[in-house]
KELO-465070 format. One line per field, with one value per residue: residue number from 1; residue in one letter; chain; x, y, z of N, C-alpha, C, CB in turn. Coordinates in Angstrom, 3 decimals. Glycine has a CB too. Layout:
<recs>
nr <- NUM, ...
rest <- A, ...
kette <- A, ...
nxx <- X, ...
nyy <- Y, ...
nzz <- Z, ...
caxx <- X, ...
cayy <- Y, ...
cazz <- Z, ...
cxx <- X, ...
cyy <- Y, ...
czz <- Z, ...
cbxx <- X, ...
cbyy <- Y, ...
cbzz <- Z, ...
</recs>
This chain:
<recs>
nr <- 1, 2, 3, 4, 5, 6, 7, 8, 9, 10, 11, 12, 13, 14, 15, 16, 17, 18, 19, 20, 21, 22, 23, 24, 25, 26, 27, 28, 29, 30, 31, 32, 33, 34, 35, 36, 37, 38, 39, 40, 41, 42, 43, 44, 45, 46, 47, 48, 49, 50, 51, 52, 53, 54, 55, 56, 57, 58, 59, 60, 61, 62, 63, 64, 65, 66, 67, 68, 69, 70, 71, 72, 73, 74, 75, 76, 77, 78, 79, 80, 81, 82
rest <- X, X, X, X, X, X, X, X, X, X, X, X, X, X, X, X, X, X, X, X, X, X, X, X, X, X, X, X, X, X, X, X, X, X, X, X, X, X, X, X, X, X, X, X, X, X, X, X, X, X, X, X, X, X, X, X, X, X, X, X, X, X, X, X, X, X, X, X, X, X, X, X, X, X, X, X, X, X, X, X, X, X
kette <- A, A, A, A, A, A, A, A, A, A, A, A, A, A, A, A, A, A, A, A, A, A, A, A, A, A, A, A, A, A, A, A, A, A, A, A, A, A, A, A, A, A, A, A, A, A, A, A, A, A, A, A, A, A, A, A, A, A, A, A, A, A, A, A, A, A, A, A, A, A, A, A, A, A, A, A, A, A, A, A, A, A
nxx <- 0.899, 1.979, 3.528, 1.683, 0.373, 2.800, 2.721, 0.304, -1.167, -2.951, -5.046, -5.082, -5.299, -7.877, -8.337, -7.988, -10.100, -12.503, -11.750, -12.599, -15.096, -15.919, -15.568, -16.715, -19.549, -19.342, -18.836, -21.068, -23.716, -22.592, -22.976, -25.837, -26.351, -26.093, -27.677, -30.126, -33.427, -34.605, -37.279, -36.839, -34.193, -35.258, -36.925, -35.120, -32.894, -35.104, -35.376, -32.808, -32.018, -34.357, -35.151, -34.025, -34.854, -36.028, -34.499, -32.328, -31.770, -33.766, -32.232, -29.701, -30.317, -31.577, -28.988, -27.289, -28.978, -28.220, -30.379, -32.090, -34.189, -36.670, -37.103, -37.139, -39.263, -41.160, -40.772, -42.048, -44.547, -45.568, -44.714, -46.600, -49.252, -49.748
nyy <- -1.501, 1.435, 1.960, 2.403, 5.207, 6.617, 6.550, 7.896, 10.067, 11.448, 9.499, 7.658, 9.864, 9.257, 6.730, 7.112, 8.893, 6.865, 4.573, 6.001, 6.866, 3.963, 2.958, 4.543, 3.977, 1.212, 1.587, 2.872, 1.322, -1.076, 0.458, 0.461, -2.041, -2.556, -0.850, -0.199, -1.967, -5.178, -4.969, -1.902, -1.966, -3.655, -1.397, 0.710, -0.735, -1.212, 1.529, 2.130, 0.425, 0.322, -1.360, -3.962, -6.344, -7.744, -9.268, -10.676, -13.352, -14.642, -15.465, -13.738, -11.187, -11.671, -12.004, -10.100, -8.398, -9.251, -11.140, -14.328, -15.658, -16.984, -15.176, -12.466, -13.357, -12.807, -10.375, -9.049, -10.247, -8.739, -5.903, -5.937, -5.620, -2.947
nzz <- 0.014, 0.245, -1.746, -3.133, -2.074, -2.614, -4.942, -5.478, -4.151, -3.089, -2.706, -0.429, 1.365, 0.479, 1.573, 4.149, 5.003, 4.707, 5.952, 8.498, 8.483, 8.421, 11.061, 12.625, 12.029, 12.829, 15.680, 15.804, 15.643, 17.361, 19.830, 19.668, 19.787, 22.343, 23.705, 22.682, 22.470, 20.857, 18.998, 18.547, 17.285, 15.198, 13.550, 13.123, 11.996, 9.839, 9.190, 7.567, 5.874, 3.702, 2.033, 1.732, 3.223, 1.502, -0.311, 1.304, 3.381, 6.487, 8.180, 8.076, 8.834, 11.338, 12.311, 12.424, 13.957, 16.098, 17.072, 17.371, 14.793, 15.215, 17.430, 15.826, 13.813, 15.780, 16.481, 13.970, 13.668, 15.576, 14.881, 12.688, 13.460, 14.126
caxx <- -0.005, 2.657, 4.211, 0.550, -0.058, 3.197, 2.440, -0.931, -0.871, -4.967, -5.709, -3.991, -6.701, -9.663, -8.267, -8.234, -11.495, -13.304, -12.120, -12.641, -16.720, -16.372, -15.413, -18.054, -20.312, -19.025, -19.782, -22.914, -23.495, -21.993, -23.950, -26.884, -26.738, -25.877, -28.759, -32.067, -33.962, -34.767, -37.649, -36.005, -32.969, -35.353, -37.265, -34.031, -32.601, -36.114, -35.725, -31.679, -32.224, -36.111, -35.662, -33.091, -35.611, -36.636, -32.757, -31.944, -32.499, -34.016, -31.205, -28.830, -30.783, -31.465, -27.533, -27.121, -29.561, -28.136, -31.273, -32.570, -34.932, -37.604, -37.075, -37.362, -40.684, -42.023, -40.975, -42.220, -45.224, -46.215, -44.891, -47.865, -50.538, -49.515
cayy <- -0.002, 2.405, 2.150, 2.882, 6.254, 7.246, 7.321, 8.305, 10.459, 11.378, 8.020, 7.663, 10.754, 9.151, 5.671, 7.428, 8.806, 5.397, 4.258, 6.595, 6.779, 2.778, 3.194, 5.318, 3.252, -0.043, 2.247, 3.382, -0.080, -1.795, 1.694, 0.474, -3.310, -2.280, 0.292, -0.006, -3.329, -6.012, -4.080, -0.699, -2.382, -3.911, -0.549, 1.119, -1.571, -1.124, 2.482, 2.710, -0.428, -0.109, -2.834, -5.139, -7.828, -8.636, -10.382, -10.845, -14.261, -14.197, -15.821, -13.004, -10.187, -11.437, -12.638, -8.303, -7.559, -10.039, -11.887, -14.980, -15.923, -17.056, -13.652, -11.691, -13.451, -12.161, -8.716, -8.698, -10.442, -7.392, -4.742, -6.342, -5.163, -1.819
cazz <- -0.062, 0.691, -2.678, -4.185, -2.042, -3.029, -6.546, -5.337, -2.598, -2.946, -2.436, 1.251, 2.241, 0.435, 2.306, 5.916, 5.104, 4.416, 6.972, 9.662, 8.359, 9.172, 12.269, 13.301, 11.424, 13.635, 17.331, 16.193, 15.709, 18.588, 20.862, 19.726, 20.567, 23.861, 24.079, 21.974, 22.704, 20.005, 18.273, 18.430, 16.482, 14.200, 13.100, 12.813, 10.725, 8.349, 7.876, 7.144, 4.215, 3.539, 0.937, 2.312, 3.583, -0.122, -0.795, 2.603, 4.284, 7.821, 9.006, 8.173, 8.958, 12.427, 12.756, 12.253, 14.717, 17.557, 18.113, 17.393, 13.898, 16.579, 17.622, 14.522, 13.662, 16.505, 16.337, 12.719, 13.861, 16.940, 14.028, 11.690, 13.597, 14.318
cxx <- 0.915, 2.972, 2.732, -0.033, 1.448, 3.672, 0.937, -1.642, -2.601, -5.650, -5.522, -5.075, -7.634, -9.782, -8.452, -9.895, -12.255, -13.514, -12.469, -14.707, -17.128, -16.178, -16.472, -19.254, -20.602, -19.336, -20.993, -23.371, -23.685, -23.100, -25.812, -27.679, -26.843, -27.473, -30.223, -32.156, -34.404, -35.844, -37.100, -34.630, -33.887, -35.873, -36.023, -32.923, -33.486, -35.517, -33.384, -31.141, -33.558, -36.416, -34.949, -33.869, -35.799, -35.451, -32.330, -32.470, -32.757, -32.868, -29.945, -29.441, -31.180, -29.937, -27.484, -27.629, -29.238, -29.596, -31.312, -33.583, -36.332, -38.046, -37.834, -38.908, -41.118, -42.558, -42.109, -43.979, -46.500, -45.963, -46.498, -49.346, -50.426, -50.235
cyy <- 1.026, 2.825, 2.550, 4.475, 6.605, 7.725, 7.977, 9.009, 10.896, 10.104, 7.704, 8.384, 10.096, 7.352, 6.320, 8.031, 7.788, 5.181, 5.080, 6.043, 4.818, 2.435, 3.430, 4.278, 1.858, 0.712, 2.421, 1.808, -0.679, -0.914, 1.030, -1.389, -3.363, -1.605, 0.008, -1.883, -3.892, -5.120, -2.437, -1.208, -2.859, -2.339, 0.147, 0.585, -1.198, 0.712, 2.714, 1.760, -0.887, -1.092, -4.189, -6.915, -8.552, -9.124, -10.472, -12.197, -14.053, -13.917, -14.663, -11.856, -9.945, -11.596, -10.971, -7.938, -8.048, -10.278, -13.276, -14.930, -15.813, -15.094, -12.419, -11.652, -12.720, -10.706, -8.910, -8.933, -9.227, -6.397, -4.825, -5.468, -4.198, -1.076
czz <- 0.207, -0.671, -3.632, -3.649, -2.222, -4.871, -6.706, -3.819, -2.181, -2.455, -1.068, 1.932, 2.299, 1.091, 3.546, 5.816, 5.048, 5.479, 8.355, 9.590, 8.401, 10.110, 13.252, 12.747, 12.807, 15.309, 17.481, 16.480, 17.007, 20.136, 20.694, 20.056, 22.098, 24.544, 23.995, 22.154, 20.700, 19.087, 18.070, 17.328, 15.034, 12.898, 12.936, 11.719, 9.445, 7.978, 7.424, 6.107, 4.585, 2.799, 1.095, 2.580, 2.566, -0.617, 0.138, 3.503, 5.912, 8.973, 9.239, 8.653, 11.134, 13.170, 13.341, 13.654, 16.410, 18.276, 17.189, 15.858, 14.624, 16.610, 16.567, 14.522, 14.313, 16.711, 14.676, 13.027, 14.497, 15.335, 13.064, 11.702, 14.128, 13.554
cbxx <- -1.297, 3.750, 5.287, -0.905, -1.001, 3.725, 2.551, -1.551, 0.534, -5.828, -5.058, -2.081, -7.359, -10.525, -7.085, -6.836, -11.938, -12.698, -11.399, -11.898, -17.277, -16.237, -14.722, -18.325, -19.511, -17.098, -19.554, -24.158, -22.229, -19.774, -23.775, -27.113, -25.792, -24.403, -28.588, -32.367, -35.694, -35.166, -38.746, -35.468, -31.906, -36.232, -38.232, -33.654, -32.856, -38.585, -37.116, -30.742, -30.993, -37.034, -35.337, -32.557, -36.970, -37.417, -31.367, -32.376, -31.803, -34.860, -30.697, -28.146, -32.085, -32.431, -26.084, -28.253, -31.111, -27.173, -33.005, -32.879, -34.543, -36.335, -35.574, -36.682, -41.285, -41.685, -38.856, -41.257, -44.709, -44.669, -43.428, -48.288, -51.394, -48.409
cbyy <- 0.192, 2.108, 0.859, 1.581, 6.675, 7.033, 6.025, 7.122, 12.082, 11.506, 6.792, 8.770, 12.043, 9.376, 4.847, 9.007, 9.398, 4.147, 3.546, 8.634, 7.720, 1.957, 4.035, 7.225, 2.876, -0.710, 3.611, 4.318, -0.377, -1.348, 3.970, 1.314, -4.299, -0.989, 1.467, 0.879, -3.112, -7.415, -4.188, -0.182, -3.822, -5.137, -0.084, 1.147, -3.123, -1.330, 4.782, 3.003, -1.997, 0.905, -2.529, -4.439, -7.791, -7.582, -9.898, -9.612, -15.445, -15.155, -17.115, -12.929, -10.311, -12.141, -13.417, -7.393, -7.535, -9.081, -11.056, -14.935, -17.179, -17.824, -13.386, -12.448, -14.476, -12.459, -7.568, -9.685, -11.318, -6.761, -4.737, -7.915, -5.832, -1.604
cbzz <- 1.093, 1.694, -3.014, -4.183, -0.922, -2.205, -7.938, -5.740, -2.410, -4.599, -3.305, 1.377, 1.688, -1.809, 2.139, 6.753, 4.402, 3.754, 7.044, 9.634, 6.431, 8.867, 12.256, 12.630, 9.835, 13.275, 17.819, 14.429, 15.278, 18.604, 19.822, 18.439, 20.248, 24.012, 23.183, 19.341, 24.095, 20.624, 18.609, 20.170, 17.372, 14.502, 13.686, 13.831, 11.063, 8.814, 8.720, 8.271, 3.681, 2.918, -0.788, 3.998, 4.181, -1.566, -1.760, 3.208, 4.142, 8.294, 8.396, 7.125, 7.686, 12.863, 11.261, 10.831, 14.226, 18.678, 18.496, 18.633, 13.260, 18.424, 17.607, 13.088, 13.852, 17.336, 16.034, 11.458, 14.252, 19.155, 12.968, 12.110, 14.141, 14.265
</recs>
């Protein structure tokens, strides 16, 4: 990478910004896992990624939210009744 940075110095700044955004995103996700309830995390997930449920298996969504597939199913049933 150092060779690329010496040839294209603007690439280093781009990569640093990209890494900073990624770290902030991970930090927010960790805080959400610790502070929010499972239904709140699910609602936030739907706001952030509105159409992803159509293309993503339930076990991936449940894993991302830190819950079981059964809990995800119960949360969806409760949200459908609202």
